C-alpha positions in Angstrom: 28.1 -9.5 9.5 25.6 -11.6 11.3 22.0 -10.3 11.4 18.9 -11.6 13.0 15.5 -10.6 11.6 12.0 -12.0 11.9 10.5 -12.7 8.5 6.8 -13.4 8.4 6.9 -14.4 12.0 10.0 -16.7 11.7 13.3 -15.7 13.2 16.2 -15.8 10.7 19.9 -15.5 11.4 22.4 -15.2 8.6 25.9 -13.9 7.8 25.6 -11.3 5.1 27.8 -8.9 3.3 27.4 -5.4 4.7 26.5 -4.1 1.2 23.7 -6.7 0.6 20.4 -5.0 -0.1 17.3 -6.1 1.9 15.5 -7.1 -1.3 18.5 -9.4 -2.2 18.6 -10.8 1.3 14.8 -11.7 1.2 15.0 -13.2 -2.3 18.5 -14.9 -2.3 19.2 -15.7 1.3 15.7 -16.3 2.8 14.4 -17.6 -0.5 11.1 -15.7 -0.7 10.8 -14.5 -4.3 7.4 -12.7 -4.1 9.2 -9.4 -3.4 10.3 -8.3 -6.9 13.3 -6.4 -8.1 12.1 -3.9 -10.7 14.5 -1.0 -11.0 17.2 -0.9 -8.3 16.7 2.8 -8.0 13.7 3.1 -5.7 11.6 4.3 -8.6 9.1 1.5 -9.1 8.1 0.1 -5.7 8.0 -3.6 -6.9 10.3 -4.4 -3.9 8.0 -2.9 -1.3 7.6 -4.9 1.9 6.7 -4.1 5.5 9.6 -3.3 7.9 8.2 -3.0 11.4 4.7 -2.5 10.0 5.6 0.2 7.5 5.9 -0.2 3.8 9.5 0.4 2.6 11.2 -0.1 -0.7 13.6 -2.9 0.2 16.1 -1.8 -2.5 16.8 1.3 -0.4 17.6 -0.6 2.8 20.7 -2.7 3.5 20.1 -6.0 5.1 22.3 -5.1 8.1 20.0 -2.1 8.7 17.1 -4.5 9.3 19.0 -6.4 12.0 16.6 -7.0 15.0 13.6 -5.8 13.0 10.3 -7.4 11.9 9.8 -8.0 8.1 6.6 -9.0 6.4 6.7 -10.0 2.7 3.8 -10.7 0.4 4.2 -14.4 1.4 3.3 -13.4 4.9 0.1 -11.6 4.1 -2.3 -14.6 3.8 -3.5 -16.4 6.9 -1.9 -19.7 7.9 -4.9 -21.6 6.5 -4.3 -19.9 3.1 -7.1 -17.3 3.4 -6.1 -14.3 1.5 -5.5 -10.9 3.2 -8.4 -8.6 2.5 -6.2 -6.5 0.2 -5.1 -9.6 -1.7 -8.8 -10.6 -2.0 -9.8 -7.1 -3.2 -7.0 -7.1 -5.9 -8.3 -10.5 -7.1 -11.9 -9.6 -7.1 -11.4 -6.2 -8.7 -8.8 -7.3 -11.2 -6.2 -4.9 -9.7 -3.4 -6.7 -11.6 -2.5 -7.7 -15.1 1.0 -9.2 -15.5 1.3 -9.3 -11.7 4.9 -8.0 -11.4 4.0 -4.9 -9.5 1.2 -6.6 -7.5 3.2 -7.7 -4.4 4.6 -4.2 -3.9 1.2 -2.6 -4.6 -0.4 -4.8 -2.0 2.2 -4.1 0.6 2.1 -0.3 -0.1 -1.8 -0.3 -0.1 -2.1 -2.2 3.2 0.3 0.3 4.8 -1.7 3.2 3.3 -4.9 1.8 4.9 -3.2 1.5 8.2 -2.5 5.3 8.0 -5.8 6.2 6.4 -8.5 3.5 6.8 -11.1 5.5 4.8 -9.2 7.1 1.8 -10.7 8.9 -1.1 -9.8 7.9 -4.7 -7.3 10.9 -4.7 -5.8 9.7 -1.3 -5.2 6.2 -2.9 -3.6 7.7 -6.0 -1.4 9.9 -4.0 -0.6 7.2 -1.5 0.5 4.8 -4.2 2.4 7.3 -6.4 5.7 5.6 -5.5 4.6 2.3 -7.0 4.5 1.9 -10.7 2.4 -0.3 -12.8 3.2 -0.6 -16.5 0.0 -2.5 -17.4 -3.2 -1.4 -15.8 -3.5 2.3 -15.9 -4.2 2.1 -12.1 -8.0 2.3 -12.4 -8.5 -1.3 -11.0 -5.7 -0.9 -8.5 -7.4 2.1 -7.0 -10.8 0.3 -7.1 -9.2 -2.6 -5.3 -7.8 -0.5 -2.5 -11.1 1.3 -2.0 -12.9 -2.1 -1.9 -10.5 -3.3 0.7 -11.0 -0.1 2.7 -14.8 -0.7 2.5 -14.5 -4.3 3.6 -12.5 -3.2 6.7 -14.9 -0.4 7.6 
């Protein structure tokens, strides 16, 4: 099937198999590998990206379901001049990462969370990110990073 999507502001048209997952499309067809495959069961959130501005786990969406829609991946978060998105900057400054595997999905989920709730409490952040797993950090610095980004945007 032919699909046309906009990925990080760039229109993309490709022929894809109807069963191709969006995460596979982004990584293998478009060639953007910042979106990670962690579990293939929607349990970990490593594949989170923005679909029409909302964080989704791209292992739960078929590429054909995204036809005509706008996709933003972690590669599209920084400004054109390389300036990091405030959430990326907060993760860096607050060491909200260790191995980094979950970080792209966490950043995508966290930015979506702040769009819905620009002034979250610590509990709000923990609940809002519960669908994204990190096997390294214990979440303290991830929560700290999200709260710092929220404060920077206030």
